[in-house]
Every structure is written in structure tokens, then in C-alpha cells.
C-alpha positions as CSV (number, residue, x, y, z in Angstrom):
1,M,-63.3,-32.9,135.7
2,S,-60.3,-30.9,134.5
3,D,-58.4,-31.7,131.4
4,P,-55.2,-33.9,131.8
5,P,-52.0,-32.0,131.9
6,M,-49.7,-32.0,128.9
7,S,-47.4,-34.6,130.4
8,D,-50.3,-37.1,130.6
9,R,-51.6,-36.6,127.1
10,P,-50.7,-39.1,124.3
11,M,-48.2,-37.3,121.9
12,P,-47.0,-38.5,118.5
13,D,-43.9,-40.6,118.4
14,P,-41.1,-38.2,117.2
15,D,-39.8,-40.8,114.8
16,T,-43.2,-41.5,113.2
17,F,-44.9,-38.8,111.0
18,T,-48.5,-38.4,112.1
19,G,-49.1,-34.9,110.8
20,E,-49.2,-33.5,114.3
21,R,-45.5,-33.0,115.1
22,F,-43.8,-31.7,111.9
23,I,-40.7,-33.6,110.9
24,P,-38.3,-31.8,108.4
25,G,-38.6,-33.5,105.0
26,A,-42.3,-34.3,105.5
27,P,-44.1,-33.1,102.3
28,G,-47.4,-31.4,101.8
29,E,-49.6,-28.8,103.5
30,I,-48.0,-29.2,107.0
31,A,-44.6,-28.1,105.7
32,Y,-46.0,-24.8,104.3
33,E,-47.9,-24.1,107.5
34,H,-45.1,-24.8,110.0
35,C,-42.2,-23.4,108.1
36,H,-44.1,-20.2,107.2
37,R,-44.7,-19.4,110.9
38,Y,-41.0,-19.7,111.7
39,A,-40.0,-17.7,108.7
40,F,-42.3,-15.0,109.8
41,A,-41.0,-15.1,113.4
42,R,-37.4,-15.1,112.2
43,E,-37.5,-11.4,111.3
44,L,-38.7,-10.6,114.8
45,A,-35.9,-12.6,116.3
46,R,-33.1,-10.5,114.9
47,G,-30.7,-9.6,117.7
48,R,-33.1,-10.8,120.4
49,R,-32.9,-13.5,123.1
50,V,-35.5,-16.0,122.0
51,L,-37.5,-18.8,123.7
52,D,-39.0,-21.4,121.4
53,A,-41.7,-23.0,123.6
54,A,-42.6,-26.5,122.5
55,C,-39.8,-26.5,120.0
56,G,-40.3,-30.1,118.7
57,T,-37.4,-31.3,116.6
58,G,-35.7,-27.9,116.8
59,Y,-35.6,-26.9,113.2
60,G,-37.4,-23.7,113.9
61,S,-35.1,-22.8,116.8
62,A,-32.2,-23.3,114.5
63,L,-33.7,-21.1,111.8
64,M,-34.2,-18.3,114.3
65,A,-30.7,-18.8,115.8
66,D,-29.3,-17.7,112.4
67,V,-30.3,-14.1,113.2
68,A,-31.0,-14.1,117.0
69,A,-28.6,-13.3,119.8
70,S,-29.5,-16.6,121.5
71,V,-32.2,-19.2,121.3
72,V,-33.4,-21.8,123.9
73,G,-35.8,-24.5,122.8
74,I,-38.1,-26.0,125.4
75,D,-40.0,-29.2,124.9
76,I,-41.7,-31.7,127.3
77,D,-40.4,-34.7,125.3
78,A,-36.9,-35.5,126.6
79,G,-36.2,-37.8,123.7
80,V,-36.9,-35.0,121.2
81,V,-34.8,-32.6,123.2
82,A,-31.9,-35.0,123.2
83,D,-32.1,-35.5,119.4
84,A,-32.3,-31.8,118.8
85,S,-29.3,-31.1,121.1
86,A,-27.3,-33.7,119.1
87,A,-28.4,-32.4,115.7
88,Y,-27.5,-28.7,116.4
89,A,-24.6,-29.3,118.8
90,S,-22.4,-27.0,116.7
91,R,-24.6,-23.9,117.1
92,Q,-23.1,-21.9,119.9
93,N,-26.1,-19.6,120.5
94,L,-28.7,-22.5,120.5
95,R,-29.5,-24.9,123.3
96,F,-32.4,-27.2,124.2
97,E,-34.0,-28.1,127.6
98,A,-36.7,-30.7,128.5
99,A,-39.5,-28.9,130.5
100,S,-43.2,-28.0,130.5
101,V,-44.3,-24.7,129.0
102,S,-46.4,-24.1,132.2
103,A,-43.2,-24.3,134.4
104,L,-40.4,-22.7,132.4
105,P,-36.8,-23.3,133.7
106,L,-35.8,-19.7,132.9
107,P,-35.3,-16.6,135.1
108,Q,-37.7,-13.7,135.1
109,A,-37.2,-11.1,132.3
110,S,-34.6,-13.3,130.6
111,V,-35.8,-13.3,127.0
112,D,-36.9,-10.7,124.5
113,L,-39.1,-12.9,122.2
114,V,-41.3,-16.0,123.0
115,V,-42.4,-18.1,120.1
116,S,-45.1,-20.7,120.7
117,F,-46.5,-22.4,117.7
118,E,-49.4,-24.9,117.9
119,T,-48.8,-25.5,121.6
120,I,-51.8,-24.0,123.5
121,E,-54.3,-26.5,122.1
122,H,-52.4,-29.4,123.6
123,I,-53.1,-28.4,127.2
124,G,-56.2,-27.9,129.3
125,A,-57.7,-24.5,130.4
126,D,-55.7,-24.2,133.6
127,D,-52.4,-25.0,132.0
128,Q,-53.2,-22.6,129.1
129,A,-53.5,-19.7,131.6
130,R,-50.3,-20.8,133.4
131,M,-48.4,-21.1,130.2
132,L,-49.2,-17.5,129.2
133,Q,-48.4,-16.3,132.7
134,E,-45.0,-18.0,132.4
135,F,-44.4,-16.3,129.0
136,A,-45.1,-12.9,130.6
137,R,-42.8,-13.8,133.5
138,V,-39.8,-14.6,131.4
139,L,-40.3,-11.7,128.9
140,A,-38.2,-8.6,129.5
141,P,-39.9,-5.2,129.3
142,G,-40.8,-4.4,125.7
143,G,-40.7,-8.1,124.8
144,L,-42.9,-9.8,122.2
145,L,-44.9,-13.0,122.1
146,V,-45.6,-14.7,118.7
147,L,-48.2,-17.5,119.1
148,S,-50.3,-19.6,116.8
149,S,-53.4,-21.6,117.4
150,P,-55.9,-23.6,115.3
151,N,-59.2,-21.8,114.8
152,R,-61.6,-24.3,116.2
153,V,-64.5,-22.9,114.1
154,E,-62.7,-23.7,110.8
155,Y,-60.2,-26.4,111.9
156,S,-62.7,-28.7,113.7
157,D,-66.3,-27.5,113.6
158,A,-66.6,-26.7,109.9
159,R,-64.9,-30.0,109.0
160,S,-66.6,-32.2,111.6
161,Y,-63.0,-33.2,112.6
162,R,-61.5,-34.2,115.9
163,N,-57.7,-34.2,116.4
164,P,-56.9,-36.8,119.0
165,F,-53.8,-34.8,120.1
166,H,-55.7,-31.6,120.9
167,V,-57.0,-31.1,124.4
168,R,-58.7,-27.7,124.2
169,E,-59.0,-25.8,120.9
170,L,-60.1,-22.1,120.9
171,D,-62.0,-19.7,118.7
172,R,-60.8,-16.1,118.2
173,D,-62.7,-14.6,121.2
174,E,-61.5,-17.3,123.6
175,L,-57.9,-16.9,122.5
176,A,-58.1,-13.1,122.6
177,Q,-59.5,-13.2,126.1
178,L,-56.7,-15.5,127.3
179,L,-54.0,-13.4,125.8
180,G,-55.5,-10.2,127.0
181,V,-54.7,-11.0,130.7
182,D,-51.0,-10.4,130.2
183,F,-50.7,-9.2,126.6
184,A,-53.2,-6.4,125.9
185,A,-51.5,-5.3,122.7
186,Q,-52.2,-7.7,119.8
187,R,-51.7,-7.9,116.1
188,W,-53.7,-10.7,114.5
189,Y,-53.0,-12.7,111.3
190,R,-55.0,-15.4,109.6
191,Q,-53.1,-18.3,108.1
192,R,-54.5,-20.6,105.5
193,R,-52.8,-22.4,102.6
194,Y,-53.3,-20.4,99.3
195,L,-53.3,-21.5,95.7
196,G,-53.0,-18.6,93.2
197,S,-50.7,-16.7,91.0
198,A,-48.0,-14.1,92.0
199,L,-46.8,-11.1,90.1
200,W,-43.6,-10.0,91.8
201,A,-41.9,-6.6,91.1
202,D,-38.2,-6.6,90.4
203,V,-37.9,-3.7,92.9
204,A,-39.7,-4.1,96.2
205,G,-42.2,-1.4,97.1
206,P,-44.6,-0.5,99.9
207,R,-47.8,-1.3,98.1
208,F,-49.4,-4.7,97.6
209,E,-52.7,-5.9,96.3
210,A,-54.7,-9.1,96.7
211,L,-57.3,-10.0,94.0
212,A,-59.9,-12.7,93.6
213,G,-62.2,-13.4,90.7
214,N,-63.0,-15.5,87.7
215,T,-63.5,-15.0,83.9
216,E,-66.5,-12.8,84.6
217,A,-65.4,-10.5,87.4
218,V,-62.4,-9.4,89.5
219,R,-62.5,-7.8,93.0
220,L,-60.3,-7.2,95.9
221,A,-59.8,-10.4,97.8
222,A,-61.4,-10.8,101.2
223,V,-59.3,-11.8,104.1
224,P,-59.7,-15.6,104.2
225,Q,-61.2,-17.5,107.1
226,A,-58.4,-18.5,109.5
227,L,-57.5,-22.1,109.7
228,Y,-54.9,-20.9,112.2
229,F,-54.5,-17.7,114.0
230,V,-51.0,-16.2,114.4
231,V,-50.8,-13.4,117.0
232,V,-48.0,-11.0,117.7
233,A,-48.6,-9.7,121.2
234,A,-47.0,-7.5,123.8
235,R,-47.8,-5.9,127.2
236,E,-48.1,-2.4,125.7
237,Q,-49.0,-1.2,122.2
238,A,-45.7,0.8,121.9
239,S,-43.8,-2.5,122.1
240,L,-45.4,-3.9,118.9
241,P,-43.1,-3.3,115.8
242,A,-44.4,-0.5,113.6
243,E,-43.3,-2.3,110.4
244,L,-45.0,-5.6,110.6
245,P,-46.0,-6.8,107.2
246,S,-49.7,-6.7,106.1
247,L,-49.2,-9.8,104.0
248,S,-46.6,-12.6,104.3
249,L,-46.2,-15.2,101.5
250,Y,-44.2,-18.4,101.8
251,A,-43.1,-20.8,99.1
252,D,-41.4,-24.2,99.2
253,A,-38.0,-23.6,97.7
254,G,-37.9,-27.1,96.2
255,D,-41.5,-27.0,94.8
256,S,-42.0,-30.4,96.4
257,E,-45.8,-30.1,96.4
258,W,-46.0,-29.3,92.7
259,E,-43.6,-32.2,92.0
260,R,-46.0,-34.5,94.0
261,I,-49.0,-33.3,92.0
262,D,-47.1,-33.8,88.7
263,N,-46.1,-37.3,89.6
264,E,-49.7,-38.2,90.6
265,T,-50.9,-36.8,87.3
266,R,-48.5,-38.9,85.3
267,E,-49.4,-42.0,87.2
268,L,-53.1,-41.4,86.6
269,I,-52.5,-40.9,82.9
270,R,-50.6,-44.3,82.8
271,L,-53.5,-46.0,84.7
272,Y,-56.1,-44.5,82.4
273,G,-54.1,-46.0,79.5
274,E,-54.2,-49.4,81.1
275,V,-57.9,-49.0,81.8
276,G,-58.6,-48.1,78.2
277,Q,-56.8,-51.3,77.0
278,R,-58.7,-53.4,79.5
279,D,-62.0,-51.9,78.4
280,R,-61.2,-52.9,74.8
281,D,-60.4,-56.4,75.9
282,L,-63.7,-56.6,77.8
283,A,-65.5,-55.4,74.7
284,Q,-64.0,-58.2,72.6
285,L,-65.0,-60.7,75.3
286,A,-68.5,-59.4,75.4
287,Q,-68.8,-59.9,71.7
288,R,-67.7,-63.5,72.1
289,V,-70.3,-64.1,74.8
290,H,-73.0,-62.5,72.6
291,A,-72.0,-64.8,69.7
292,L,-72.2,-67.8,72.0
293,A,-75.7,-66.7,73.2
294,Q,-76.8,-66.5,69.6
295,T,-75.6,-70.0,69.0
296,L,-77.5,-71.2,72.1
297,G,-80.7,-69.6,70.7
298,E,-80.2,-71.4,67.5
299,R,-79.7,-74.7,69.3
300,D,-82.9,-74.1,71.3
301,A,-84.8,-73.7,68.1
302,R,-83.3,-76.8,66.7
303,I,-84.3,-78.8,69.8
304,A,-87.8,-77.7,69.3
305,E,-87.8,-79.2,65.9
306,L,-86.1,-82.4,67.0
307,E,-88.4,-83.1,69.9
308,R,-90.7,-84.5,67.4
309,G,-87.9,-86.6,66.0
310,S,-85.2,-88.9,67.4
311,N,-84.7,-88.8,71.2
312,G,-81.1,-89.8,70.9
313,E,-80.2,-86.9,68.7
314,C,-82.1,-84.6,71.0
315,D,-80.1,-85.8,74.0
316,E,-76.8,-85.2,72.1
317,L,-77.9,-81.6,71.4
318,R,-78.8,-81.0,75.0
319,R,-75.3,-82.1,76.0
320,Q,-73.8,-79.7,73.5
321,I,-76.0,-76.9,74.8
322,E,-74.9,-77.6,78.4
323,A,-71.3,-77.4,77.3
324,Q,-72.0,-74.0,75.6
325,E,-73.7,-72.8,78.8
326,R,-70.7,-73.7,80.9
327,L,-68.4,-71.8,78.4
328,I,-70.7,-68.8,78.6
329,G,-70.5,-68.9,82.4
330,Y,-66.8,-69.1,82.3
331,Y,-66.5,-66.1,80.1
332,Q,-68.9,-64.1,82.3
333,S,-66.9,-64.9,85.4
334,L,-63.7,-63.9,83.7
335,R,-65.3,-60.7,82.6
336,W,-66.2,-59.8,86.2
337,W,-62.6,-60.8,87.3
338,L,-61.2,-58.3,84.8
339,T,-63.6,-55.6,85.7
340,L,-63.4,-55.6,89.5
341,P,-59.9,-54.1,90.0
342,W,-60.6,-51.2,87.7
343,L,-63.9,-50.4,89.5
344,R,-61.7,-50.1,92.6
345,L,-59.2,-47.9,90.8
346,R,-62.0,-45.6,89.6
347,R,-63.3,-45.3,93.2
348,A,-59.8,-44.5,94.4
349,W,-59.5,-41.8,91.8
350,E,-62.8,-40.3,92.9
351,R,-61.4,-40.1,96.5
352,I,-58.2,-38.4,95.2
353,R,-60.2,-35.8,93.3
354,S,-62.5,-35.1,96.2
355,A,-59.5,-34.6,98.5
């Protein structure tokens, strides 16, 4: 049985952030990944006629329109297209249309650059081939394709993860084979979020270095495993730009991810302070329970002495002991009530640390 076409697949509500369709303003890893791809493609869009295939909310189309001759954004979701058209109505060189990427409403050889980010995994094998055929059809001679795709080996297999919005994910060989039918010339990049330190020269130069190490050794950094592949492709090798960067870095101008981490750290410090105070309260309560237990032991010894004596006095002591036992039970139940929420807090913190 063949995979359902894109139009029949469940797609995320454009007004609800699911992590699948990026919405400008959404924080975290997805912002770095999606914005970096468009920032990279923007340099290739200068002066060109651009197609943004599966443009989503249109923010990337608008970024490229700043430098492109013209941009048309295509998306199968008519509601998203209407919202993007309204949001960027003032941009004279930017328009949006509702259509499938496997049946583009554009003339042959009408664009110079096709950008298709995180699209190919959302359609089945037949539509994947048709989409690339359509890209080749609308590209003018010497045109470029910039395409990204999750690397199934790292994105899904290594993490035992299944994205419900993905129909057919590809590994590198599968993607290269598909592209090779119409786009024999390919320049590959591996994208993965990076945490490190940057030393930046005041004056830009042609050389760069990437290092990895620890307190014991430093070496040249290996190219990371690709969570996503980004491929610049063309029909002929001569069409690929000679000056493509070897390394592209992207940073969040607002440092929103660092701000989120700092806020979480401050909140954890506050919660640890509360936990410390609650632990001290529990220690005092435990001391009271221990004192009551000692009193109970003394009463037991007294009962043993009085069992040879007056039965009335013995009964009175037993009543006092029962009262003490009820009080001990009360304190013990209160202690559990105080402890339970902080056990849950510690488990939540362990989940945050592991993530």
C-alpha cells in the first residue's frame, strides 16, 4: 500500500505550536534550526527569483525577499497562505499561493532558486520523486536547489523516536539517490545544534578552525553526526557557487535560550531553598515523634510494674498510651504529607537534568 499523499496527512494546526511547524516567537532548539536554514539560503537568494516550497507561516520567504528579485511561497495549507499573504501584504516582491509541492502552479524555468526545508519527509515515496521533478521543471538553467531533510538514522532510529507528522524519512544514501535523478551536483552540510565557545576576529579572514577537547587534550573537531542534512544542489557542477562557506554559525540575536536557562536556574535555586526549610521542619517533627516514642516506652515499662497492682490504675495508663499512639500516628501522617510534594519536585528536577 502506498503512503497517503500530503493533502491527506494530519498536519499541525498553524495556530498551535507543536514543534513541527515553526511559528515565529517560539523559543528553543526549533528556532535555531529553522532560522539558520533560511539565513543560510538568504545569501544564495540575492538577486534571484526564488520559490519557497512549503513556506509555512512565510517568515522565511520574507527574509529572502529582503535580498531577492522576487519570492513566491507555496504551501498546501490555504489558511496558512491566507495569513502569510495578509502579514506580508506590503512586500511588493513577495506573494503566496496555496498548492501542492508535487504540482507547482509555476511555468517551466521560471525561478532561479528553489528552497525546500523540512518538506520531503512529509510525503510518500511517489510524491517525493514528483516534488523533485517539479523543482527541476520550474528551475531555469543554472538554477539551484537548497533542501533540508531529517537524517532518519540520528533523528529517529538513534532516539527510538517516531514523529507522527512524518510519512517517509530518509538516510543520506536514500536522499542522495533521489536528488541524483535531476540534481547530479550536490554540496552537503550537516546541521546540529551546537554548544561551545566562539573566538571571533575583528577583521574577517578566509581561515577557520573547529576544536574539541577537555582539560586533558585538544584536537580538531570531527564533523558532527547530522540531525538534519542541508543540501545545495544543481544540474551541473559548474552551477554550484564556488564560494559556499565551509562552516555557518547562527545565533539568536535576543539570546532567548540563555535567558530561559537562567530563569530555570533561578527558579531551581528558589525551590531548593524551600526544600531546605521544609527538611528542617521535618527534622524537628521527627524529633518530637522520637520523644513521644520514648515516652511510650516508659509507659510500657510502668504498665508492667502496675499489672501486679491496681487494675484501675492500669486501665487509666492504657487510655493515656492509646492517646499517645494516636498523636504519634497524626505526626507520622503529617510528616508524609509534608514530604510527598518535595519527592515529586526532586523527580521533576531529575527529568529536567536528563533532558
